[in-house]
N, C-alpha and C positions, 0 to 999 in steps of 0.2 A: 569820127563817124565809121570807118573802118575799121578802128581798134575795137570799138564798141560791138561790131556785129561779129569780128573775130571772137570776143570773150563767150559772145550768146551761143555761137556755133559751138565752141568747145562745150559750152555747159550742156548743151541738148545733147550733145553726144555722149557724155558722160551719164545723163541721165536715161541715154536708150540703153547704154551697156547696163544700167544697175537695173533696168526696168527688163531687160531682155529674158533674164530667168524665169521671170513671172509668167511668160508667155510660153514658156516651153510646157509641153504636155508631159504630165504626171507630177508637176513641180510641186502642185496643190495637195496632192495625196502623199507625197515623199513627206512634206511640211506636218500634214495632220499626223502621220504614222511618228515621226520625231517628237512632235506635241505629248503623242500619246506614251511614246517610251518616257519621255520626260516625267509625267505624271504620275504612270504606273511606278516608276522608281521613286518618286517621293514618296509615293505610299507607301511601297517596301519599306523605306527608311524609317518613315512614320511609324508603321506597324512595328518594325525591331524595335524601335525605341521604347515604344509602349509595353513591347514584352518583356524587353530586357528592365523596364522600371517596374512591371509587374511582378517579374521573377525576383527582383531585387526586394520589394515589399514583400514578398511569398516569403522570400529566406530570413527575411529580418522577424516576419511573425514567428516563422517554425525556431528562430534562434531566441526569441523572447519566449515562448511557449518550453523551450528546452531549460532555458535558465530560470523559467519559473519553477518548474518541475525539480530542476537540481536543487533551487532553493526550499522547495519543499520537502524533499527527500531529506536534504541535509539537517533542518529543522526537526524532523521526524528523529532522525539519528541521535541528534544533540539531546532531542527532549527523553530519548529511551536511556540514553547513556546517564542522563542526570538523574533520572527515576531510578536506574538501577543502581546507580551510585548512593542515593539516598536510601535505598532499602540494604545495600549493604552496610553503610555506616550505622542504619537502625538497628540491623540485626546483630551487627559488631556491638552495639551499645547494649543492646537485650542481653548478647552472649558475655559479656563483660561483668553487667548487673547479676546476671544468674550464677556467674562464678564467683561473683563476691559473697552472693547469698550463699551458695554452698560452701563455700570456703568459712561462714560465719556458722552453718550447721554443722560443719566437721568442728569447728572451735567448739560450741557448744555440747556437742557429742562427746570430745575430750573431756571437758570440763564434767560432765554427766560422769565418765567413766573414773575421773580421778577423786570425783566425792564418793563413788561407791567404793572404790578401792581404800579409801580414808577410813570409811566405815568399817569394812573389813579388817585394817590394822589397827583399828581402835579396839575391835572386839578380841582381836588376838591378843594384843597387849592387856586388855583387861582382864581376858582368861589368865594370861602368864602370872599377872599380878596377884590375881585371887588365889594361884596355888603357891605363891608364896607369904599368902597372908595378908595382900595390901589389898584393901577395899577401896576405891574413890569414893567422894561422898554422892548422895543422889542428885546435889545440887550441879554436879559437873555434868551427869548424864542427862539432866533436864536442858542443860545451856546446850551441850553438845545437840543433842535432839534439835532444839529450837533453831541454832544455826543450821543445822543440816536441812531441815524442813524448810527455811528460809530461802536456801540456796537452790534447793530442787523446785520450789514454786517460780522463783525466777529463772530458773534453766527453763521451765518447762512453759512458760510465756514467751520466752525468746524462740524457743522450738517451733510454738503454734504462730509466732510472728514470720518466722523465717520461712515456715511450710506456706502459709499464705502467701507472701510474697513470690515464692518458687513457683506457686500453681498460676499467680497472675503472668508470670513472665510466660511460663510455659502455653498458656492460653494466648498470650498475643502473639509469642512466636509460632504457634499454629495457626493462629488466624493469618499471620504473615505469610506461611507456606500454603495456605490454602488460597489466599487470593494470587500467588504466582502460580500455583496449578491450574488456576481458574483463568489467568492470563496466557498461559502456555496453551490450554485447551482452546482459547476463543482465537488466538494466533495461528494454531493449525486450521483450525475451521474456518477463518477468513483465507488462508493460503488455498483451501480446497475450494471455496467458492470463487476466489479469483482465477484457480486453474480451471473449473468447471464452464466458469464465464469464457474465459479464452477458449475452450475446447468449442462452445457454443459459436463464437464469434467466427473462428475457423472454419466452423461448418457451414454458418450464413454465408461467411464469403465464398465457399466453394459455391454453394448453391445459386446464392444471388448476386456475387460478385462484392467487391469491397465497396461500401459505403461512400467512403471517402474519395474514392475515383470516380464517384457518379454525384455530379450534381445535380439539382431538382430539374434542368433542364436538360437532362442527358435524355437519349432516345428510349432506353430501358427503363427510365422511372416510371412511366405507368405501369410496367409490369410488375416492377417492384411494389408499387403501391396495390396493385391487384393481389399481390399474394401475399401482403402483411396487412389487409384490411381489416383481418380479424382483430389485430392488435388496438385498434382504434373505435371499433363499432360493437357492441354488445350483441346486435340485431344479427349483424355479419356471423360474430362465432356461432351464435346459436345455431343460425342456417349451415354453416360449414359443419359445425357438430354433427347436425341431424342427417345431412348427407353421407357423412362416415358411417354414423351409426347404423345406417342402412345395410353396410356391408361388413357390420360385425359376427362373425361367424365361428365356430369352433375350431381348432387345430388340426380335427380328422376331416373336418367338411371335404365330401367329394367335390364340391363345384365351387370353393373358394377357399381362401387362407386369409389367417387374422392379420391384424393391421400392425405394422411392424412397431416396436418399441420407440426406436428412433428416426432419425434421416436415413435416407437410401442414399448414400453417396454414389455419385457417377464413376464410371468405370475409368480406369486412365485409357488414353486416346492410342489408337491402333495405328494411326498412320499420321503424317506429317499435316495433311491436311486439315483433319480434325484437329490436331494440337493448334495448330495456328489459330482455328476458330474458336478452340477452347480459351487461349491466352487473351 
């Protein structure tokens, strides 16, 4: 019994020592603050993990978008190169055919010249033979004239055929050149439109902020919706136009001025405080 009582006393003292801090003033408040700090630290860690995950997802989305744009640009470049190569090959083939046609025309003209020279040569030899008292039979003249006329007819038909081929090839080449000029004009006009659109986006960004930086829940979104409401409502557009038309006056009117043709851009900040507000 004495041994059991000693063990019980020892256990009671240990329990009193363990419970003693709970009875001290401020213990529960310190424990609450410690628990609150642990909870906030856990929340911060969770928030950082979520932000890191969102940043990774956003970066992956941007990378995928960049890759898609690069693939689209690469495919467009390949298509343009292939189209230009086909056009060059077609033009080279047409030029080659045209060169052959012109060579045939030159050969035909040379044959015509040879035939004319042959006629002149026979005439001269006939005159020389006549002065010597030698006259060829009429059948020889008829046969020569028949052969010459046959050759002239053949050369004339070939000349007309080659001229028709040349005209067709010229029309095809002119059509290709016209298409190339139209494409160049369209490409130039597209670049001008893109340039004007980029300028408009830059002006809108200066006036209303970058739309990519302002999600729908942003505090400035109601103001943006207010100033852009005419783009989504015909009635609002008519009302705003009516309000503007009330102030249309000549340029030399003493009590007013004309509406500016474009946006009135804000001036640059004159001090650091204003500059921080603009940013």
